[in-house]
Every structure is written in C-alpha cells, then in structure tokens.
MIDRENKOL-528613 format. One record per residue: z, x, y of N, C-alpha, C, O, CB in turn; residue number from 0; residue in three letters. Coordinates in steps of 0.1 Angstrom, whole numbers, plus 5000, padded with zeros to 4 digits. Each point is the difference from the previous one (the first is absolute). Glycine has a CB too. Layout:
# MIDRENKOL-528613
+------+------+------+------+------+------+------+------+------+------+------+------+------+------+------+-----+-----+
:   nw :   nu :   nv :  caw :  cau :  cav :   cw :   cu :   cv :   ow :   ou :   ov :  cbw :  cbu :  cbv :   k :   r :
+------+------+------+------+------+------+------+------+------+------+------+------+------+------+------+-----+-----+
:    Z :    X :    Y :    Z :    X :    Y :    Z :    X :    Y :    Z :    X :    Y :    Z :    X :    Y : NUM : ALA :
...
+------+------+------+------+------+------+------+------+------+------+------+------+------+------+------+-----+-----+
# end
This chain:
# MIDRENKOL-528613
+------+------+------+------+------+------+------+------+------+------+------+------+------+------+------+-----+-----+
:   nw :   nu :   nv :  caw :  cau :  cav :   cw :   cu :   cv :   ow :   ou :   ov :  cbw :  cbu :  cbv :   k :   r :
+------+------+------+------+------+------+------+------+------+------+------+------+------+------+------+-----+-----+
: 5000 : 5008 : 4988 : 4999 : 4992 : 5013 : 4999 : 5011 : 5011 : 5005 : 5011 : 4999 : 5008 : 4967 : 4993 :   0 : MET :
: 4981 : 5017 : 5019 : 4999 : 5009 : 5011 : 5014 : 4999 : 5008 : 5008 : 4990 : 5000 : 4965 : 5007 : 5002 :   1 : PRO :
: 5029 : 5014 : 5004 : 5013 : 5001 : 5010 : 4997 : 4990 : 5008 : 4989 : 4998 : 5003 : 5016 : 5025 : 4997 :   2 : ARG :
: 5009 : 4969 : 5004 : 4999 : 4988 : 5009 : 4994 : 4987 : 4995 : 5001 : 4990 : 5007 : 4996 : 5026 : 5009 :   3 : GLY :
: 4997 : 4984 : 4972 : 4994 : 4989 : 4995 : 5013 : 4989 : 4999 : 5012 : 5003 : 4998 : 4967 : 5012 : 4988 :   4 : ALA :
: 5016 : 4971 : 5015 : 5011 : 4990 : 4996 : 5006 : 5002 : 4986 : 4992 : 5002 : 4991 : 4997 : 4982 : 5025 :   5 : PRO :
: 5023 : 5014 : 4982 : 5006 : 5000 : 4988 : 5002 : 4985 : 4995 : 4997 : 4991 : 5007 : 5014 : 5031 : 4998 :   6 : HIS :
: 4994 : 4977 : 4982 : 5003 : 4986 : 4995 : 5010 : 4992 : 5009 : 5000 : 4988 : 5002 : 4996 : 5020 : 4973 :   7 : ARG :
: 5013 : 5000 : 5030 : 5010 : 4995 : 5009 : 4995 : 4996 : 5014 : 5007 : 4992 : 5007 : 5009 : 5024 : 4982 :   8 : ASP :
: 4973 : 4987 : 5015 : 4991 : 4997 : 5011 : 5001 : 4984 : 5001 : 5001 : 4995 : 4989 : 4983 : 5027 : 5008 :   9 : THR :
: 5015 : 4970 : 5014 : 4999 : 4988 : 5003 : 4985 : 4997 : 4998 : 4991 : 5001 : 5009 : 5031 : 5000 : 5007 :  10 : SER :
: 4975 : 4993 : 4971 : 4987 : 4997 : 4997 : 4999 : 4986 : 5003 : 5010 : 4993 : 4998 : 4988 : 5024 : 4985 :  11 : TRP :
: 4993 : 4977 : 5023 : 4996 : 4986 : 5003 : 4993 : 4992 : 4988 : 4992 : 5005 : 4993 : 5004 : 5003 : 5032 :  12 : SER :
: 5009 : 4981 : 4975 : 4993 : 4991 : 4989 : 4988 : 4993 : 5008 : 4999 : 4998 : 5012 : 5025 : 4997 : 4973 :  13 : SER :
: 4966 : 5002 : 5006 : 4988 : 4992 : 5006 : 5005 : 4988 : 5008 : 5011 : 4994 : 4998 : 4975 : 5012 : 4982 :  14 : PRO :
: 5006 : 4990 : 5029 : 5001 : 4988 : 5008 : 4994 : 4988 : 4992 : 5007 : 4990 : 5003 : 4993 : 5024 : 5018 :  15 : ILE :
: 4990 : 4984 : 4971 : 4994 : 4992 : 4992 : 4997 : 5007 : 4985 : 4996 : 5011 : 4998 : 4996 : 4978 : 5025 :  16 : SER :
: 5012 : 5002 : 4969 : 4997 : 5006 : 4985 : 4987 : 4993 : 4993 : 4997 : 5000 : 4988 : 5029 : 5005 : 5008 :  17 : GLU :
: 4967 : 4987 : 5015 : 4989 : 4993 : 4995 : 4989 : 5010 : 4995 : 4992 : 4996 : 4991 : 5014 : 4985 : 5025 :  18 : ALA :
: 4993 : 5031 : 4988 : 4989 : 5010 : 4997 : 5005 : 5012 : 4993 : 4995 : 5011 : 5001 : 4992 : 4981 : 5019 :  19 : TRP :
: 5024 : 5005 : 4972 : 5006 : 5012 : 4992 : 5006 : 4994 : 4986 : 5003 : 4988 : 4999 : 5002 : 5026 : 5024 :  20 : SER :
: 4997 : 4994 : 4969 : 5006 : 4997 : 4988 : 5010 : 5011 : 4998 : 4997 : 5011 : 5004 : 4983 : 4977 : 4986 :  21 : GLU :
: 5031 : 5010 : 5004 : 5010 : 5008 : 4997 : 5009 : 5006 : 5013 : 4998 : 4995 : 5011 : 4986 : 5010 : 4968 :  22 : GLY :
: 5025 : 5005 : 5020 : 5008 : 5003 : 5011 : 4993 : 5012 : 5008 : 4992 : 5008 : 4994 : 5032 : 4984 : 4993 :  23 : ASP :
: 4978 : 5009 : 5024 : 4995 : 5011 : 5010 : 5006 : 4999 : 5012 : 5004 : 4989 : 5004 : 4976 : 5011 : 4986 :  24 : TRP :
: 5022 : 5011 : 5018 : 5006 : 4998 : 5013 : 4992 : 5013 : 5007 : 4994 : 5009 : 4994 : 5032 : 4979 : 4999 :  25 : SER :
: 4976 : 5012 : 5023 : 4992 : 5009 : 5007 : 5009 : 5007 : 5008 : 5011 : 4994 : 5002 : 4968 : 4991 : 4997 :  26 : SER :
: 5018 : 5026 : 5008 : 5006 : 5008 : 5009 : 4990 : 5004 : 5011 : 4990 : 5005 : 4996 : 5027 : 5001 : 4987 :  27 : VAL :
: 4985 : 4994 : 5029 : 4992 : 5003 : 5011 : 4998 : 5014 : 5004 : 5010 : 5007 : 5002 : 4997 : 4971 : 5004 :  28 : GLY :
: 4980 : 5028 : 4995 : 5000 : 5014 : 5007 : 4996 : 4997 : 5013 : 5005 : 5006 : 5009 : 4990 : 5008 : 4971 :  29 : LEU :
: 4996 : 4977 : 5023 : 4994 : 4997 : 5014 : 5004 : 4985 : 5000 : 4995 : 4994 : 4991 : 4984 : 5023 : 5011 :  30 : ILE :
: 5029 : 4976 : 5007 : 5004 : 4986 : 4998 : 5001 : 4996 : 5015 : 5000 : 5007 : 5010 : 5014 : 4996 : 4966 :  31 : ALA :
: 4987 : 4983 : 5025 : 5003 : 4994 : 5011 : 5012 : 5004 : 5006 : 5010 : 5000 : 4993 : 4978 : 4983 : 5000 :  32 : ALA :
: 5013 : 5021 : 5022 : 5011 : 5006 : 5006 : 5008 : 5011 : 4993 : 5012 : 5003 : 5003 : 4988 : 4976 : 5007 :  33 : GLU :
: 4992 : 5027 : 4980 : 5004 : 5013 : 4994 : 5012 : 4997 : 4988 : 5007 : 5009 : 4995 : 4987 : 5005 : 5029 :  34 : GLY :
: 5006 : 4974 : 4972 : 5012 : 4995 : 4992 : 4996 : 4999 : 4985 : 4993 : 4990 : 4996 : 5017 : 4997 : 5025 :  35 : SER :
: 4994 : 5023 : 4972 : 4995 : 5002 : 4984 : 5002 : 4986 : 4994 : 4991 : 4996 : 4993 : 5017 : 5031 : 5004 :  36 : ALA :
: 5001 : 4965 : 5006 : 5002 : 4988 : 4992 : 4990 : 4988 : 5005 : 4999 : 4989 : 4994 : 5026 : 5019 : 5003 :  37 : ALA :
: 4968 : 4994 : 5013 : 4992 : 4989 : 5007 : 4987 : 4999 : 4993 : 4991 : 5008 : 5003 : 5019 : 4996 : 5019 :  38 : ASP :
: 4987 : 4987 : 4970 : 4988 : 5000 : 4993 : 4988 : 4992 : 5006 : 4990 : 4997 : 4993 : 5025 : 5008 : 4988 :  39 : ILE :
: 4987 : 4991 : 5033 : 4991 : 4992 : 5004 : 4988 : 5007 : 5001 : 5000 : 5012 : 5001 : 5016 : 4975 : 5010 :  40 : ARG :
: 4971 : 5006 : 4987 : 4989 : 5007 : 5002 : 4993 : 4998 : 5015 : 4990 : 5006 : 5003 : 5007 : 4993 : 4971 :  41 : SER :
: 5009 : 4992 : 5035 : 4994 : 4999 : 5013 : 5012 : 5003 : 5010 : 5011 : 4995 : 4999 : 4972 : 4987 : 4993 :  42 : ILE :
: 5013 : 5028 : 5018 : 5010 : 5005 : 5008 : 4991 : 5007 : 5014 : 4989 : 5005 : 4997 : 5030 : 4999 : 4980 :  43 : SER :
: 4986 : 4996 : 5033 : 4994 : 5007 : 5012 : 5005 : 5014 : 5000 : 4995 : 5008 : 5008 : 5003 : 4970 : 5005 :  44 : ALA :
: 5011 : 5025 : 4978 : 5005 : 5012 : 5002 : 5006 : 5007 : 4986 : 5012 : 4999 : 4996 : 4991 : 4993 : 5029 :  45 : ASN :
: 4987 : 5015 : 4971 : 5002 : 5007 : 4986 : 5006 : 5013 : 5003 : 4995 : 5007 : 5010 : 4986 : 4981 : 4977 :  46 : PHE :
: 5027 : 5016 : 5006 : 5006 : 5015 : 5004 : 5006 : 5006 : 4986 : 5004 : 4994 : 4990 : 5004 : 4999 : 5037 :  47 : GLU :
: 4990 : 5020 : 4974 : 5009 : 5009 : 4988 : 5012 : 4996 : 4999 : 5007 : 4998 : 5009 : 4983 : 5020 : 4992 :  48 : PRO :
: 5014 : 4981 : 4985 : 5014 : 4997 : 4997 : 5008 : 5012 : 4999 : 4994 : 5011 : 5002 : 4999 : 4970 : 4986 :  49 : THR :
: 5019 : 5020 : 5010 : 5010 : 5012 : 4999 : 4997 : 5006 : 4985 : 5003 : 5011 : 4997 : 5018 : 4977 : 5021 :  50 : GLU :
: 4972 : 5003 : 4974 : 4998 : 5006 : 4986 : 4988 : 5009 : 5002 : 5000 : 5011 : 4995 : 5009 : 4969 : 4990 :  51 : ILE :
: 4980 : 5016 : 5023 : 4988 : 5008 : 5001 : 5004 : 5012 : 5008 : 4996 : 5011 : 4996 : 4988 : 4969 : 5002 :  52 : LEU :
: 5024 : 5019 : 5013 : 5004 : 5010 : 5007 : 5006 : 5012 : 4994 : 5000 : 5011 : 5006 : 5000 : 4973 : 5008 :  53 : LYS :
: 5006 : 5014 : 4973 : 5009 : 5009 : 4994 : 4993 : 5004 : 4988 : 5006 : 5008 : 4992 : 5015 : 4983 : 5018 :  54 : ARG :
: 4966 : 5005 : 4986 : 4995 : 5003 : 4988 : 4986 : 5007 : 5006 : 4991 : 4994 : 5006 : 5021 : 4985 : 4978 :  55 : CYS :
: 4987 : 5034 : 5014 : 4987 : 5008 : 5005 : 4988 : 4997 : 4990 : 4988 : 5000 : 5005 : 5027 : 5020 : 5004 :  56 : ALA :
: 4987 : 4977 : 4979 : 4992 : 4998 : 4990 : 4991 : 4987 : 5004 : 4988 : 5000 : 5002 : 5029 : 5012 : 4981 :  57 : TYR :
: 4991 : 4977 : 5019 : 4993 : 4987 : 5003 : 4993 : 5000 : 5015 : 4991 : 4993 : 5003 : 5027 : 4996 : 4980 :  58 : TYR :
: 4988 : 5021 : 5026 : 4991 : 5003 : 5012 : 4987 : 5005 : 4997 : 4990 : 4996 : 5006 : 5030 : 5009 : 5006 :  59 : GLN :
: 4980 : 5004 : 4980 : 4987 : 5010 : 4995 : 4991 : 4989 : 4994 : 4988 : 4999 : 5005 : 5025 : 5024 : 4988 :  60 : GLU :
: 4992 : 4969 : 4998 : 4991 : 4991 : 4994 : 4994 : 4989 : 5010 : 4988 : 4996 : 4999 : 5027 : 5008 : 4980 :  61 : VAL :
: 4994 : 4991 : 5029 : 4994 : 4990 : 5011 : 4990 : 5006 : 5007 : 4989 : 4994 : 5003 : 5030 : 4995 : 5000 :  62 : ILE :
: 4984 : 5024 : 5001 : 4990 : 5008 : 5011 : 4987 : 5001 : 4993 : 4991 : 5002 : 5007 : 5028 : 5013 : 5004 :  63 : ALA :
: 4979 : 4983 : 4978 : 4986 : 5002 : 4992 : 4992 : 4988 : 5005 : 4988 : 5001 : 5002 : 5022 : 5012 : 4974 :  64 : PHE :
: 4997 : 4974 : 5026 : 4990 : 4992 : 5004 : 4998 : 4998 : 5016 : 5008 : 4996 : 5008 : 4998 : 4993 : 4970 :  65 : PHE :
: 4980 : 5016 : 5026 : 4998 : 5003 : 5014 : 4995 : 4987 : 5007 : 4989 : 4999 : 5004 : 5004 : 5025 : 4991 :  66 : LYS :
: 5018 : 4966 : 5006 : 4996 : 4988 : 5008 : 5014 : 4995 : 5003 : 5010 : 5004 : 4994 : 4966 : 4990 : 4993 :  67 : CYS :
: 5025 : 4997 : 5023 : 5012 : 4993 : 5005 : 5006 : 4992 : 4985 : 4993 : 4994 : 4992 : 4996 : 5002 : 5036 :  68 : PRO :
: 5025 : 5007 : 4971 : 5006 : 4993 : 4991 : 5010 : 4989 : 5005 : 5007 : 5002 : 5010 : 4990 : 5019 : 4977 :  69 : LEU :
: 5003 : 4967 : 5006 : 5011 : 4991 : 5005 : 5011 : 5001 : 4988 : 5007 : 5011 : 4998 : 4974 : 4971 : 5016 :  70 : ARG :
: 5021 : 5009 : 4978 : 5012 : 5000 : 4991 : 4996 : 5008 : 4987 : 4991 : 4997 : 4993 : 5018 : 4980 : 5017 :  71 : ARG :
: 4999 : 5034 : 4987 : 4999 : 5008 : 4990 : 5014 : 4999 : 4991 : 5011 : 5001 : 5006 : 4972 : 5014 : 5007 :  72 : VAL :
: 5017 : 4982 : 4976 : 5011 : 4999 : 4991 : 4998 : 5006 : 4986 : 4990 : 5004 : 4995 : 5016 : 4977 : 5017 :  73 : ARG :
: 5007 : 5018 : 4982 : 5002 : 5004 : 4986 : 5001 : 4988 : 4992 : 5008 : 4991 : 5004 : 5003 : 5031 : 5003 :  74 : LEU :
: 4982 : 4977 : 4983 : 5003 : 4987 : 4990 : 5007 : 5007 : 4987 : 4996 : 5010 : 4995 : 4981 : 4974 : 5013 :  75 : LEU :
: 5032 : 5009 : 4988 : 5008 : 5004 : 4988 : 4999 : 4988 : 4989 : 5007 : 4990 : 5000 : 5010 : 5025 : 5016 :  76 : ARG :
: 4974 : 4986 : 4976 : 4998 : 4990 : 4990 : 5005 : 5002 : 4988 : 4996 : 5010 : 4994 : 4987 : 4987 : 5017 :  77 : LEU :
: 5027 : 4996 : 4982 : 5006 : 4999 : 4988 : 4989 : 4999 : 4988 : 4990 : 4994 : 5002 : 5030 : 4995 : 5011 :  78 : ASP :
: 4983 : 5017 : 4976 : 4992 : 4999 : 4986 : 4994 : 4986 : 5001 : 5007 : 4990 : 5000 : 5009 : 5027 : 4985 :  79 : ALA :
: 4970 : 4985 : 5014 : 4992 : 4985 : 4997 : 4999 : 4993 : 5014 : 4993 : 4991 : 5000 : 5017 : 5006 : 4974 :  80 : GLY :
: 4996 : 5005 : 5037 : 4996 : 4994 : 5013 : 4986 : 5000 : 5004 : 4995 : 5011 : 4998 : 5026 : 4995 : 5009 :  81 : ALA :
: 4973 : 4985 : 4998 : 4988 : 5000 : 5007 : 4999 : 4996 : 5013 : 5008 : 4992 : 5003 : 4984 : 5006 : 4978 :  82 : VAL :
: 4999 : 5006 : 5028 : 4997 : 4996 : 5013 : 4987 : 4994 : 4998 : 4991 : 5007 : 4997 : 5022 : 5010 : 5016 :  83 : ILE :
: 4987 : 4968 : 4989 : 4986 : 4994 : 4998 : 4991 : 5003 : 5012 : 5005 : 5003 : 5011 : 5005 : 4979 : 4974 :  84 : LYS :
: 4977 : 5017 : 5013 : 4991 : 4999 : 5012 : 5002 : 4988 : 5010 : 5000 : 4988 : 4997 : 4984 : 5022 : 4988 :  85 : PRO :
: 5018 : 4996 : 5027 : 5003 : 4989 : 5008 : 4994 : 5003 : 5016 : 4996 : 5012 : 5002 : 5027 : 4982 : 4980 :  86 : HIS :
: 4977 : 5000 : 5028 : 4999 : 5002 : 5013 : 5011 : 4998 : 5008 : 5007 : 4990 : 4999 : 4971 : 5006 : 4997 :  87 : LEU :
: 5025 : 5012 : 5013 : 5011 : 4997 : 5011 : 4993 : 4993 : 5012 : 4987 : 4999 : 5001 : 5027 : 5022 : 4993 :  88 : ASP :
: 4994 : 4974 : 5015 : 4993 : 4992 : 5011 : 4992 : 5007 : 5008 : 4992 : 4994 : 5008 : 5025 : 4992 : 4994 :  89 : ARG :
: 4982 : 5028 : 4997 : 4992 : 5009 : 5009 : 4993 : 5006 : 4990 : 5005 : 5000 : 4988 : 5009 : 5005 : 5033 :  90 : GLU :
: 4972 : 5001 : 4983 : 4994 : 5009 : 4992 : 4987 : 5004 : 5006 : 4998 : 5002 : 5012 : 5013 : 4989 : 4969 :  91 : GLY :
: 4981 : 5011 : 5010 : 4986 : 5007 : 5004 : 4993 : 4990 : 5010 : 4990 : 5004 : 5006 : 5006 : 5009 : 4971 :  92 : VAL :
: 5008 : 4977 : 5025 : 4992 : 4990 : 5011 : 5007 : 5003 : 5013 : 4995 : 4996 : 5011 : 4998 : 4984 : 4973 :  93 : ASP :
: 5018 : 5027 : 5014 : 5006 : 5004 : 5014 : 5000 : 5015 : 5002 : 5009 : 5005 : 5006 : 5006 : 4975 : 4995 :  94 : PHE :
: 4976 : 5027 : 4992 : 4999 : 5013 : 5002 : 5009 : 5008 : 4993 : 5000 : 5012 : 5003 : 4992 : 4983 : 5016 :  95 : GLY :
: 5015 : 5000 : 4971 : 5011 : 5007 : 4993 : 4996 : 5002 : 4985 : 4995 : 4990 : 4994 : 5022 : 5000 : 5022 :  96 : ILE :
: 4984 : 5021 : 4978 : 4998 : 5002 : 4987 : 5013 : 5003 : 4992 : 5009 : 5005 : 5006 : 4969 : 5002 : 5001 :  97 : ALA :
: 5023 : 4990 : 4980 : 5010 : 5002 : 4993 : 4996 : 5010 : 4989 : 4989 : 5000 : 4994 : 5020 : 4979 : 5012 :  98 : ARG :
: 5001 : 5031 : 4991 : 4997 : 5010 : 4990 : 5012 : 5001 : 4991 : 5011 : 4995 : 5004 : 4973 : 5018 : 5011 :  99 : GLY :
: 5014 : 4992 : 4973 : 5012 : 5001 : 4990 : 4999 : 5013 : 4992 : 4989 : 5004 : 4996 : 5012 : 4971 : 5002 : 100 : PHE :
: 5009 : 5031 : 5000 : 4999 : 5013 : 4993 : 5014 : 4999 : 4992 : 5009 : 4993 : 5003 : 4976 : 5023 : 5015 : 101 : THR :
: 5014 : 4992 : 4968 : 5012 : 4998 : 4992 : 5004 : 5013 : 4995 : 4992 : 5010 : 5000 : 5002 : 4966 : 4993 : 102 : SER :
: 5019 : 5025 : 5003 : 5006 : 5012 : 4995 : 5007 : 4995 : 4988 : 5009 : 4991 : 5000 : 4993 : 5021 : 5021 : 103 : GLN :
: 4993 : 4994 : 4968 : 5007 : 4995 : 4986 : 5009 : 5009 : 4997 : 5007 : 4999 : 4990 : 4974 : 4992 : 5001 : 104 : LEU :
+------+------+------+------+------+------+------+------+------+------+------+------+------+------+------+-----+-----+
# end
C-alpha cells in the first residue's frame, strides 16, 4: 500500500444509491466536493484535493498522468463478488464531461 494511502480504518463512504450496484462497496475521495474525502457527490462547483491525496505522493503521481482537468477522483473498495453496473450519472459527455475507470487488483 502506498505511503499515505487510506487504510481500512479511514472513513469510507457508502453509496448513495444501490440501484446500480450489487454487493458491498464503499469509496473515499482523492479530489472531492469542498475537499471532503467523505463527500461522494458528483456535482459541485468546487472540487479540491482531499487530505488523503495531499499526503500520498503515489496517488498524486497517478492523477498527474491524466493531462486534463479533473473533477471527482475517488478510490472504490469492492468486496469479493461486488459489481458496479453500467449506469449514467446526471452529468456526462453531453455536458463535456467524460468518465474513466482504472483498477488495481
């Protein structure tokens, strides 16, 4: 685990809606609304780095790879067998916003 990465005892947030997922999962923000790692809203006027991102150089390096403006960036922790189903948030490509996913096994 990278130095400064969130641990199991970090405050991971549960999903707002379970309509588009199966199984247990949670998230923690790296770039989030108002810089709050627990704020999982996708719409905000003010996305800022969280304290978790500020203390983890590895995640800063990974995020810097993406040469574009970033809004919400978060880590998802899925329990064994959990699935995030294909879905659309209220914002998307129609508003000039693209989503991307990467995984670490």
